[in-house]
KOLNU-579294 format. One line per 5 residues: number of its first residue (from 1); for each residue x, y, z of C-alpha. Coordinates in nm, 4 decimals, always signed. Layout:
NUM	X,Y,Z | ...
***
This chain:
1	-5.1959,-5.1038,-1.0757 | -5.1583,-4.7861,-1.2823 | -5.5044,-4.6776,-1.1843 | -5.4194,-4.7085,-0.8181 | -5.1324,-4.4576,-0.8658
6	-5.3613,-4.1903,-1.0162 | -5.5297,-3.9202,-0.8177 | -5.8830,-4.0040,-0.6885 | -6.0530,-3.7924,-0.9538 | -5.8523,-3.9300,-1.2429
11	-5.9861,-4.2903,-1.2767 | -6.3405,-4.1797,-1.3616 | -6.2135,-3.9168,-1.6033 | -5.9804,-4.1642,-1.7669 | -6.2615,-4.4258,-1.7921
16	-6.4911,-4.1664,-1.9444 | -6.2378,-4.0708,-2.2111 | -6.1666,-4.4357,-2.2875 | -6.5411,-4.5071,-2.3304 | -6.5735,-4.2091,-2.5639
21	-6.2830,-4.3245,-2.7796 | -6.4238,-4.6796,-2.7907 | -6.7690,-4.5519,-2.8950 | -6.6112,-4.3475,-3.1743 | -6.4178,-4.6509,-3.2881
26	-6.7363,-4.8608,-3.3277 | -6.9697,-4.5781,-3.4205 | -7.2000,-4.6913,-3.7127 | -7.0532,-5.0402,-3.7053 | -7.1876,-5.3536,-3.5715
31	-6.9572,-5.4789,-3.3086 | -6.7752,-5.7891,-3.4160 | -6.7012,-5.9557,-3.0945 | -6.4865,-6.2629,-3.0564 | -6.6433,-6.5832,-2.9453
36	-6.6313,-6.5096,-2.5783 | -6.8529,-6.6208,-2.2993 | -6.8894,-6.2595,-2.1875 | -6.9102,-5.9635,-2.4319 | -6.8898,-5.7357,-2.1303
41	-6.5440,-5.8724,-2.0407 | -6.4214,-5.7982,-2.3933 | -6.5532,-5.4453,-2.3622 | -6.3697,-5.3967,-2.0360 | -6.0464,-5.5222,-2.1876
46	-6.0702,-5.2795,-2.4759 | -6.1445,-4.9891,-2.2424 | -5.8517,-5.0885,-2.0251 | -5.6214,-5.1060,-2.3285 | -5.7232,-4.7537,-2.4335
51	-5.6632,-4.6313,-2.0770 | -5.3118,-4.7787,-2.0874 | -5.2382,-4.6130,-2.4215 | -5.3559,-4.2761,-2.2863 | -5.1445,-4.3180,-1.9723
56	-4.8371,-4.4099,-2.1807 | -4.8805,-4.0940,-2.3900 | -4.9107,-3.8780,-2.0783 | -4.6011,-4.0442,-1.9332 | -4.4064,-3.9780,-2.2584
61	-4.5064,-3.6107,-2.2527 | -4.4137,-3.5849,-1.8856 | -4.0727,-3.7387,-1.9555 | -4.0098,-3.4884,-2.2382 | -4.1006,-3.1979,-2.0107
66	-3.8759,-3.3349,-1.7366 | -3.5865,-3.3755,-1.9802 | -3.6257,-3.0169,-2.1032 | -3.6427,-2.8865,-1.7453 | -3.3364,-3.0899,-1.6489
71	-3.1450,-2.9485,-1.9478 | -3.2480,-2.5955,-1.8574 | -3.1361,-2.6433,-1.4969 | -2.8120,-2.8024,-1.6160 | -2.7441,-2.5076,-1.8499
76	-2.8218,-2.2635,-1.5700 | -2.5940,-2.4522,-1.3319 | -2.3163,-2.4535,-1.5931 | -2.3475,-2.0754,-1.6387 | -2.3422,-2.0136,-1.2636
81	-2.0457,-2.2505,-1.2277 | -1.8443,-2.0914,-1.5067 | -1.9119,-1.7243,-1.4412 | -1.8928,-1.7284,-1.0640 | -1.6309,-1.4803,-0.9314
86	-1.4851,-1.7601,-0.7166 | -1.2675,-2.0331,-0.8622 | -1.4142,-2.3857,-0.8398 | -1.1964,-2.6952,-0.8714 | -1.2701,-3.0653,-0.8623
91	-0.9527,-3.2365,-0.7425 | -0.8590,-3.5997,-0.7257 | -0.7269,-3.7130,-0.3897 | -0.3695,-3.6595,-0.5103 | -0.4465,-3.2955,-0.5973
96	-0.4832,-3.3460,-0.9731 | -0.7368,-3.1103,-1.1330 | -1.0193,-3.3008,-1.3064 | -1.2512,-3.0041,-1.3560 | -1.2490,-2.6269,-1.3015
101	-1.4442,-2.3169,-1.3957 | -1.3313,-2.0081,-1.5866 | -1.2550,-1.8109,-1.2696 | -1.0313,-2.0948,-1.1529 | -0.8445,-2.0855,-1.4835
106	-0.7955,-1.7087,-1.4519 | -0.6705,-1.7589,-1.0977 | -0.3999,-1.9965,-1.2204 | -0.3199,-1.7842,-1.5245 | -0.3735,-2.0452,-1.7976
111	-0.6426,-2.1696,-2.0345 | -0.8830,-2.4180,-1.8804 | -0.7950,-2.6990,-2.1193 | -0.4272,-2.6783,-2.0242 | -0.5009,-2.7085,-1.6539
116	-0.6978,-3.0344,-1.6531 | -0.4769,-3.3194,-1.5233 | -0.2294,-3.0672,-1.3782 | -0.1687,-3.0878,-1.0046 | -0.2911,-2.7864,-0.8072
121	+0.0192,-2.8181,-0.5906 | +0.2321,-2.7118,-0.8901 | +0.0930,-2.3584,-0.8546 | +0.1495,-2.3298,-0.4790 | +0.4546,-2.1385,-0.3535
126	+0.7445,-2.3732,-0.2769 | +0.7513,-2.3060,+0.0970 | +0.3748,-2.3705,+0.1247 | +0.3384,-2.6935,-0.0742 | +0.3427,-2.8973,+0.2476
131	+0.0685,-2.6739,+0.3905 | -0.1527,-2.7477,+0.0892 | -0.0817,-3.1208,+0.1117 | -0.1705,-3.1288,+0.4816 | -0.4891,-2.9300,+0.4122
136	-0.6023,-3.1728,+0.1385 | -0.5235,-3.4815,+0.3447 | -0.7123,-3.3465,+0.6471 | -1.0261,-3.2820,+0.4362 | -1.0120,-3.6351,+0.2944
141	-0.9244,-3.8122,+0.6201 | -1.1877,-3.6423,+0.8378 | -1.4438,-3.6015,+0.5567 | -1.5205,-3.2484,+0.6749 | -1.4885,-2.8977,+0.5410
146	-1.1385,-2.7492,+0.5617 | -0.9990,-2.4037,+0.4987 | -0.6566,-2.2511,+0.4444 | -0.4769,-1.9531,+0.2921 | -0.1948,-2.0030,+0.0437
151	+0.0431,-1.8061,-0.1717 | +0.0474,-1.8999,-0.5394 | +0.3501,-1.8737,-0.7654 | +0.2496,-1.8334,-1.1279 | +0.4914,-1.7560,-1.4113
156	+0.4636,-1.4071,-1.5632 | +0.2345,-1.2980,-1.2797 | +0.3124,-1.1335,-0.9463 | +0.2594,-1.3444,-0.6374 | -0.1067,-1.3883,-0.5463
161	-0.2870,-1.5236,-0.2424 | -0.5987,-1.7436,-0.2224 | -0.8412,-1.8569,+0.0454 | -0.9458,-2.2220,-0.0042 | -1.2526,-2.4103,+0.1214
166	-1.2821,-2.7823,+0.0449 | -1.5205,-3.0739,+0.1048 | -1.5267,-3.4338,-0.0111 | -1.7761,-3.5098,-0.2910 | -2.0618,-3.7355,-0.1745
171	-2.0809,-3.9568,-0.4806 | -1.7209,-3.9797,-0.6007 | -1.3700,-3.9942,-0.4603 | -1.2901,-3.6279,-0.5231 | -1.2511,-3.2977,-0.3376
176	-1.4614,-2.9959,-0.4283 | -1.2556,-2.6795,-0.3715 | -1.3642,-2.3152,-0.3813 | -1.0851,-2.0578,-0.4186 | -1.1173,-1.6824,-0.3560
181	-0.8457,-1.4337,-0.4543 | -0.7413,-1.2461,-0.1371 | -0.4300,-1.0780,-0.2810 | -0.5615,-0.7240,-0.2244 | -0.6468,-0.8032,+0.1374
186	-0.3099,-0.9647,+0.2100 | -0.1189,-0.6778,+0.0462 | -0.3247,-0.4237,+0.2403 | -0.2512,-0.6076,+0.5662 | +0.1195,-0.6222,+0.4808
191	+0.1245,-0.2511,+0.3939 | -0.0478,-0.1784,+0.7236 | +0.2111,-0.3820,+0.9139 | +0.4968,-0.2048,+0.7364 | +0.3352,+0.1312,+0.8030
196	+0.2950,+0.0449,+1.1708 | +0.6591,-0.0653,+1.1931 | +0.7708,+0.2502,+1.0144 | +0.5643,+0.4685,+1.2490 | +0.7129,+0.2946,+1.5519
201	+1.0634,+0.3575,+1.4154 | +0.9818,+0.7211,+1.3396 | +0.8380,+0.7743,+1.6858 | +1.1434,+0.6174,+1.8463 | +1.3686,+0.8332,+1.6259
206	+1.1805,+1.1501,+1.7145 | +1.1858,+1.0644,+2.0853 | +1.5625,+1.0282,+2.0652 | +1.5889,+1.3456,+1.8601 | +1.3852,+1.5545,+2.1036
211	+1.5904,+1.4163,+2.3907 | +1.9066,+1.5411,+2.2199 | +1.7489,+1.8776,+2.1361 | +1.6384,+1.9171,+2.4981 | +1.9986,+1.8570,+2.6031
216	+2.1180,+2.1205,+2.3557 | +1.8699,+2.3719,+2.4932 | +1.9493,+2.2929,+2.8528 | +2.3229,+2.3646,+2.8095 | +2.2925,+2.7262,+2.6855
221	+2.0246,+2.8093,+2.9422 | +2.2419,+2.6729,+3.2227 | +2.5281,+2.8830,+3.0896 | +2.3134,+3.1989,+3.0727 | +2.1706,+3.1393,+3.4182
226	+2.5152,+3.0809,+3.5658 | +2.6720,+3.3882,+3.4062 | +2.3790,+3.6171,+3.4868 | +2.3723,+3.4957,+3.8494 | +2.7477,+3.5533,+3.8786
231	+2.7138,+3.9057,+3.7405 | +2.4251,+3.9809,+3.9727 | +2.5955,+3.8592,+4.2895 | +2.9542,+3.9656,+4.2228 | +2.9185,+4.2507,+3.9733
236	+3.1468,+4.4876,+4.1677 | +3.4314,+4.2384,+4.1715 | +3.4683,+4.2206,+3.7881 | +3.6555,+4.4529,+3.5543 | +3.4596,+4.6245,+3.2760
241	+3.6150,+4.4091,+3.0048 | +3.5212,+4.0945,+3.2000 | +3.1623,+4.2149,+3.2358 | +3.1455,+4.2836,+2.8611 | +3.2740,+3.9336,+2.7904
246	+3.0068,+3.7827,+3.0198 | +2.7373,+3.9862,+2.8435 | +2.8753,+3.8798,+2.5038 | +2.8587,+3.5128,+2.6083 | +2.5017,+3.5533,+2.7341
251	+2.4050,+3.7258,+2.4094 | +2.5707,+3.4540,+2.2005 | +2.3993,+3.1755,+2.3982 | +2.0644,+3.3544,+2.3696 | +2.1049,+3.3997,+1.9937
256	+2.1972,+3.0346,+1.9385 | +1.9120,+2.9135,+2.1595 | +1.6630,+3.1346,+1.9767 | +1.7858,+3.0052,+1.6403 | +1.7545,+2.6459,+1.7635
261	+1.4040,+2.7080,+1.8984 | +1.2967,+2.8738,+1.5740 | +1.4261,+2.5804,+1.3660 | +1.2645,+2.3348,+1.6052 | +0.9311,+2.5141,+1.5771
266	+0.9422,+2.5127,+1.1966 | +1.0434,+2.1465,+1.1847 | +0.7622,+2.0527,+1.4259 | +0.5106,+2.2396,+1.2091 | +0.6398,+2.0553,+0.9054
271	+0.6070,+1.7164,+1.0770 | +0.2513,+1.7805,+1.1968 | +0.1273,+1.9147,+0.8633 | +0.0675,+2.2659,+0.9970 | +0.3162,+2.4181,+0.7537
276	+0.1477,+2.4643,+0.4167 | +0.3612,+2.4879,+0.1019 | +0.2577,+2.7933,-0.1026 | +0.4457,+2.7730,-0.4312 | +0.5031,+3.0830,-0.6417
281	+0.7531,+3.2151,-0.8931 | +1.0615,+3.3318,-0.7005 | +1.3489,+3.5570,-0.8034 | +1.6303,+3.3536,-0.6502 | +1.8988,+3.6179,-0.7185
286	+1.7127,+3.8763,-0.5072 | +1.6368,+3.6230,-0.2299 | +2.0075,+3.5344,-0.2074 | +2.1062,+3.9026,-0.1812 | +1.8452,+3.9611,+0.0916
291	+1.9739,+3.6653,+0.2913 | +2.3364,+3.7745,+0.2551 | +2.2398,+4.1209,+0.3802 | +2.0689,+3.9780,+0.6907 | +2.3817,+3.7776,+0.7815
296	+2.6447,+4.0455,+0.7187 | +2.6915,+4.1159,+1.0926 | +2.7652,+3.7469,+1.1654 | +3.0029,+3.7255,+0.8688 | +3.1656,+4.0566,+0.9560
301	+3.2698,+3.9328,+1.3022 | +3.4927,+3.6768,+1.1288 | +3.5869,+3.8976,+0.8311 | +3.4204,+3.6528,+0.5955 | +3.3220,+3.7730,+0.2493
306	+3.0078,+3.6294,+0.0897 | +2.9796,+3.6429,-0.2915 | +2.6735,+3.5763,-0.5026 | +2.7194,+3.4470,-0.8569 | +2.3510,+3.3765,-0.9048
311	+2.2536,+3.5139,-1.2480 | +1.9790,+3.7741,-1.2589 | +1.6536,+3.6210,-1.3800 | +1.7159,+3.2880,-1.2028 | +1.3636,+3.1684,-1.1278
316	+1.2243,+2.8779,-0.9238 | +0.8702,+2.7684,-0.8370 | +0.8694,+2.7205,-0.4587 | +0.7539,+2.8503,-0.1210 | +0.9245,+3.1851,-0.0500
321	+0.9403,+3.1426,+0.3271 | +1.0891,+2.7934,+0.3009 | +1.3526,+2.8917,+0.0439 | +1.4557,+3.1895,+0.2578 | +1.4886,+2.9540,+0.5588
326	+1.6994,+2.7108,+0.3535 | +1.9381,+2.9842,+0.2358 | +1.9656,+3.1333,+0.5857 | +2.0515,+2.7990,+0.7468 | +2.3063,+2.7044,+0.4815
331	+2.4801,+3.0423,+0.5073 | +2.4784,+3.0232,+0.8894 | +2.6545,+2.6868,+0.8689 | +2.9039,+2.8143,+0.6112 | +2.9924,+3.1131,+0.8326
336	+3.0245,+2.8891,+1.1378 | +3.2717,+2.6496,+0.9736 | +3.4759,+2.9054,+0.7782 | +3.7928,+3.0501,+0.9290 | +3.8450,+3.4218,+0.9790
341	+3.9121,+3.5986,+0.6510 | +3.7545,+3.3149,+0.4528 | +3.5111,+3.3288,+0.1604 | +3.1670,+3.1905,+0.0843 | +3.0169,+3.1795,-0.2636
346	+2.6595,+3.1109,-0.3765 | +2.6041,+2.9931,-0.7341 | +2.3048,+2.8837,-0.9407 | +2.2527,+2.7311,-1.2823 | +1.9531,+2.6024,-1.4732
351	+1.9284,+2.2312,-1.5461 | +1.6542,+2.0673,-1.7519 | +1.3494,+2.1654,-1.5458 | +1.5095,+2.2671,-1.2183 | +1.7462,+2.5239,-1.0714
356	+2.0634,+2.3979,-0.9025 | +2.1790,+2.6235,-0.6165 | +2.5150,+2.5730,-0.4411 | +2.6613,+2.7256,-0.1252 | +3.0402,+2.6764,-0.1100
361	+3.2915,+2.7687,+0.1614 | +3.6658,+2.7223,+0.2075 | +3.6331,+2.6242,+0.5703 | +3.7205,+2.3156,+0.7732 | +3.5222,+2.0624,+0.5700
366	+3.3602,+1.7408,+0.6935 | +3.4995,+1.3898,+0.7104 | +3.3304,+1.1333,+0.4853 | +3.2074,+0.9216,+0.7791 | +3.0234,+1.2243,+0.9205
371	+2.8635,+1.3374,+0.5937 | +2.6162,+1.0479,+0.6119 | +2.4842,+1.1768,+0.9455 | +2.4145,+1.5342,+0.8362 | +2.0544,+1.4988,+0.7148
376	+1.9391,+1.2206,+0.9496 | +1.7238,+1.2751,+1.2559 | +1.8371,+0.9485,+1.4175 | +2.2092,+1.0290,+1.3877 | +2.4070,+1.2792,+1.5866
381	+2.6643,+1.5066,+1.4272 | +2.8052,+1.7723,+1.6546 | +3.1111,+1.9832,+1.5825 | +3.1969,+2.3293,+1.7040 | +3.2559,+2.6100,+1.4575
386	+3.5947,+2.7688,+1.3965 | +3.5213,+3.0137,+1.6802 | +3.3714,+2.7407,+1.8997 | +3.0170,+2.8221,+1.7802 | +2.7805,+2.5485,+1.9034
391	+2.5181,+2.3783,+1.6875 | +2.2602,+2.1009,+1.7116 | +2.2537,+1.9980,+1.3464 | +1.8829,+2.0737,+1.3188 | +1.9382,+2.3397,+1.0510
396	+2.0415,+2.0892,+0.7831 | +1.7589,+1.8537,+0.8785 | +1.5138,+2.1411,+0.8374 | +1.6729,+2.2292,+0.5016 | +1.6235,+1.8732,+0.3784
401	+1.2603,+1.8755,+0.4930 | +1.1854,+2.2050,+0.3171 | +1.3736,+2.1189,-0.0032 | +1.1852,+1.7895,-0.0396 | +0.8510,+1.9545,+0.0355
406	+0.9189,+2.1831,-0.2607 | +1.0005,+1.8913,-0.4911 | +1.3792,+1.9206,-0.4825 | +1.6856,+1.7274,-0.3617 | +1.9761,+1.8240,-0.1338
411	+2.3253,+1.6789,-0.0936 | +2.6734,+1.7800,+0.0194 | +3.0268,+1.7541,-0.1163 | +3.3128,+1.8105,+0.1238 | +3.6827,+1.7528,+0.1671
416	+3.8138,+1.7618,+0.5187 | +4.0314,+2.0690,+0.5725 | +3.9383,+2.2296,+0.2393 | +3.5733,+2.3255,+0.2701 | +3.2234,+2.2128,+0.1740
421	+2.9635,+2.2595,-0.0992 | +2.5947,+2.2108,-0.0265 | +2.3783,+2.1679,-0.3373 | +2.0014,+2.1724,-0.3596 | +1.7499,+2.1877,-0.6440
426	+1.4164,+2.3587,-0.6889 | +1.1676,+2.3068,-0.9742 | +1.1403,+2.5732,-1.2424 | +0.8070,+2.4576,-1.3870
***
């Protein structure tokens, strides 16, 4: 029977080797044969016995080689299993972990030995435990591959997310589960959603803002058009003092509109990234004096005195153009809301690594409910100055934008009826 299982060329070779071994065994000896009717039959039996012995030896060697190969493949499989980047779990039908690899242990944040016999459901976020249970039952019931995404809750670790794939083992009542950490992907998707929501809100805010600004621009232009048309058509019917008053109103409306347009242009540049911050060492005392000088005519109309208590040598590291715009807008506002004969004072003092600059007036002040609206694009704060000077509130918004672009902060203190103080900081290093 063994011979019939050998390859066609092997029986003759095996017979030849057996004959050679038998000849060597009886070489130089006289064969002592048993009392048989056929010496040839005895010879055949001996040859056959030797063939069996040779086949047994070959089979033993083959088994040894097979065992070594099986061990090598088992070791290789174990290495692949353990050091795979994905987590692999063997779960009982109730979710109990019976086996897992090193990546699976890292995923659950504990040593492998402590996780065996623990239920995988224990590591699933509370509101998703039923999702995991349904997923496991569906894989078992339909005996087909299932997938799901879950959030894990692991002590002393931030929340993580995994993608699971599971099948039922063919030879035992268990589920084989592969788990891939998808925390980075989920967080990126969430950040993208938040960014999209934030952009939608910003766009809606800006749409509302531009609608309000358009209304503010339309009013002065309508006023200028109406007054200029009236002067043109009925010039001879007005007294000289009336004509001067009309011209003064047109000039005032033009000035305010130009200021609003200039602020709007600078704010738009800031929002679109066209305004580049060029930081340099600035002499704040000189910048304050320059700004006061440029606004003396506006202050003089209301007999307002502007003082500077900024010490010489006060230095900040910031963009010169932006700081000049900040000071100009804050002083404009202070003049607008200060009564005739009032005072405005600008101070500065060095803190740890920044310069604190304050613009204070003794004007009308701002109610606490309105202070929250001052620096917000989506809120509307409109109040006329002490001489009915109009304003759109864009100046303070622009100040906030420029201060923050230079690494500082801005805030306001005010008491209704007693005046306001606007503070802002600029870095000194």
